[in-house]
Legacy VTK file of the C-alpha trace (Angstrom):
# vtk DataFile Version 3.0
C-alpha trace
ASCII
DATASET POLYDATA
POINTS 230 float
117.458 98.702 166.327
120.721 99.243 165.449
122.546 97.590 162.885
125.826 97.121 161.644
127.447 95.719 158.462
130.434 95.313 157.934
133.346 93.207 155.941
134.595 90.036 157.860
138.407 90.204 158.625
140.973 88.135 160.286
141.187 88.761 164.619
139.960 92.716 164.316
141.226 95.639 166.136
139.055 96.634 169.843
136.534 98.833 167.328
135.099 96.250 165.430
133.730 94.411 168.736
132.919 97.968 169.779
130.556 98.266 167.078
129.605 94.658 167.606
128.667 95.221 170.969
126.140 97.764 170.195
124.813 96.456 166.901
121.391 94.721 167.212
122.135 92.938 164.248
125.654 92.698 162.664
125.961 91.997 159.366
129.313 89.929 157.853
129.165 91.836 154.650
130.863 89.270 152.730
129.233 88.899 149.382
130.887 92.224 148.770
134.823 92.569 146.673
137.172 91.102 148.711
139.885 93.912 148.772
143.853 92.652 148.549
145.489 95.210 150.644
143.025 95.323 153.830
142.149 93.016 156.323
140.247 90.425 155.551
142.847 87.986 155.484
145.735 89.506 157.992
146.366 91.503 161.486
149.125 92.366 163.761
149.687 90.958 166.892
152.663 91.654 169.576
155.986 89.917 169.504
159.754 90.959 171.521
160.424 92.279 168.202
157.604 94.574 167.929
154.083 93.881 165.999
153.977 90.989 163.702
151.548 90.329 160.327
149.423 87.074 160.285
148.402 86.586 157.182
146.186 83.533 156.287
147.882 82.893 152.638
144.813 82.678 149.545
144.534 81.282 146.193
144.026 83.351 143.617
140.868 82.573 141.919
141.401 83.685 138.229
138.643 85.725 138.391
138.861 89.737 137.694
139.271 91.847 141.132
135.751 93.431 140.644
134.130 89.722 140.466
136.121 88.172 143.401
133.969 87.819 146.419
135.031 87.764 150.304
133.128 84.615 150.908
134.476 82.826 147.490
138.507 83.247 148.986
139.877 79.995 149.783
142.935 79.054 151.950
146.093 77.314 150.829
145.616 74.575 153.399
148.808 72.642 151.802
150.512 75.816 153.509
149.998 74.702 157.065
148.978 77.888 158.208
146.944 77.145 160.703
149.636 75.365 162.117
151.717 78.325 162.023
149.641 80.440 163.510
148.374 79.374 166.357
152.557 78.189 167.211
153.390 82.198 166.693
150.549 83.335 168.964
151.687 80.442 171.379
154.743 81.606 171.522
154.426 85.219 171.788
151.900 85.355 174.237
153.009 82.065 176.344
153.667 84.973 179.303
150.478 86.878 178.988
148.364 86.603 181.947
145.070 85.117 180.380
146.871 82.570 177.369
146.582 79.805 179.416
142.669 80.707 179.388
142.007 81.345 175.759
144.350 78.299 174.741
141.583 76.296 174.113
139.456 78.774 172.310
142.905 78.660 169.995
143.534 75.465 169.446
140.127 74.948 168.706
140.425 77.491 166.045
143.644 76.305 164.574
142.481 72.534 164.833
139.552 72.701 162.329
139.949 72.959 159.067
139.056 76.252 157.552
138.980 75.786 153.204
137.329 79.191 153.028
138.514 82.595 154.222
135.448 84.136 155.624
134.031 80.671 157.277
137.094 80.760 159.379
137.230 84.902 160.042
133.138 84.629 160.738
134.145 82.044 162.980
136.863 82.819 165.069
135.083 86.612 165.451
132.076 85.421 166.946
134.048 83.196 169.266
136.058 86.136 170.249
132.784 88.625 170.232
131.486 85.879 173.165
134.699 85.610 175.208
134.809 89.692 175.151
130.790 89.058 177.009
129.293 90.182 173.883
125.880 87.540 174.208
122.678 89.905 172.922
123.984 90.930 169.131
122.553 88.746 166.559
124.813 87.759 163.839
123.744 87.275 159.571
126.384 87.144 156.382
125.025 89.059 153.910
124.772 87.039 151.272
122.002 84.697 153.063
120.261 87.685 152.628
119.754 87.860 148.546
120.211 92.061 148.486
121.926 93.300 144.622
122.102 96.700 143.244
125.393 99.257 143.725
127.195 99.666 147.101
124.740 101.983 148.125
121.647 100.177 146.636
122.402 97.444 148.367
123.155 98.602 151.997
119.786 100.177 152.155
118.042 97.230 150.852
119.973 94.997 153.693
118.690 97.508 156.005
115.516 97.855 154.949
114.767 93.927 155.043
116.555 94.157 158.461
113.763 96.794 159.349
116.975 98.996 160.997
115.985 102.434 162.456
119.790 103.542 163.305
122.775 102.312 161.457
126.280 102.457 163.049
129.526 103.011 161.108
133.281 103.786 161.497
134.278 107.376 160.218
135.932 106.619 157.121
132.463 105.427 155.736
132.017 109.319 155.925
133.224 109.908 152.459
130.633 107.710 150.488
127.555 106.947 152.745
124.509 108.282 151.599
123.236 109.690 154.202
120.047 111.367 152.975
119.284 108.656 151.038
118.913 106.415 154.321
117.447 109.358 156.000
114.926 109.381 153.602
113.952 105.704 154.445
114.055 106.517 158.025
117.451 105.432 158.895
119.730 107.531 161.101
123.207 107.136 160.989
125.485 107.327 163.892
129.273 107.357 163.835
131.540 105.758 165.697
134.541 107.233 167.523
137.629 105.608 168.770
139.275 106.823 171.374
140.461 104.015 173.799
142.421 104.228 177.005
145.961 101.885 176.753
145.848 98.629 178.861
148.644 96.571 180.177
150.333 95.045 177.322
153.586 92.891 176.631
156.490 94.115 175.179
156.638 97.858 175.690
156.409 100.417 174.921
152.430 100.066 174.102
151.046 99.417 170.669
146.697 100.608 169.936
147.046 98.576 166.128
146.661 95.112 167.781
144.153 92.730 166.879
141.491 92.652 169.817
143.104 88.886 170.688
145.826 90.929 171.788
144.286 92.619 175.016
142.177 89.345 175.856
145.093 87.519 176.002
146.676 90.682 178.524
143.565 91.668 180.471
140.723 88.587 180.351
137.375 89.407 181.513
138.634 93.400 182.343
138.534 93.331 178.712
135.767 95.084 178.128
136.588 97.762 180.541
139.211 98.866 177.525
136.949 99.026 174.996
133.033 99.970 176.126
132.894 99.728 179.611
132.760 102.755 181.967
LINES 1 231
230 0 1 2 3 4 5 6 7 8 9 10 11 12 13 14 15 16 17 18 19 20 21 22 23 24 25 26 27 28 29 30 31 32 33 34 35 36 37 38 39 40 41 42 43 44 45 46 47 48 49 50 51 52 53 54 55 56 57 58 59 60 61 62 63 64 65 66 67 68 69 70 71 72 73 74 75 76 77 78 79 80 81 82 83 84 85 86 87 88 89 90 91 92 93 94 95 96 97 98 99 100 101 102 103 104 105 106 107 108 109 110 111 112 113 114 115 116 117 118 119 120 121 122 123 124 125 126 127 128 129 130 131 132 133 134 135 136 137 138 139 140 141 142 143 144 145 146 147 148 149 150 151 152 153 154 155 156 157 158 159 160 161 162 163 164 165 166 167 168 169 170 171 172 173 174 175 176 177 178 179 180 181 182 183 184 185 186 187 188 189 190 191 192 193 194 195 196 197 198 199 200 201 202 203 204 205 206 207 208 209 210 211 212 213 214 215 216 217 218 219 220 221 222 223 224 225 226 227 228 229
């Protein structure tokens, strides 16, 4: 059974969805430390002036950094960021071939209150996965599984509880993942390699480091061809 355990991110890039597509079970690792300069609350889209960050504003929790979990991060609703993000997407992607097809999905995301960051990013990521044609992957949140311990111990607990036989991971984890410990428990590690072709994109030149939303709005039902399909 293939398993992926990965922190929730805001409208992630296409490699994130490649992992989802290959997983039987995808666990949003939402009860670990929030990384303030990562992808949890931001991502990049394309504009006529080049790439632009969409960043969800967050409240300071008042806790030390090591005590702040992703699932505890709260958005600043009074900043009207949901309206601003939708209008930014509408303004920059109105001419994308499939914007009209996915506009109702975007309107739904940004119309609903989103007091907790992880609730919003997980919900929108699952919607994007379905829009990309991923239908068989089961989604869970690590906060619902009550596993504790150090980073390596908790990861192993999660995999054992899910009866995983194969753990899929991006190449960045090579520096810290204890492969021998997983192997001792009958869990093999499969390292992902990300090598994707260009796709039709607004506002040349092509930029590969964007949210998968850019791919979906530009290629629609053909999006999978630029991630995992032959």
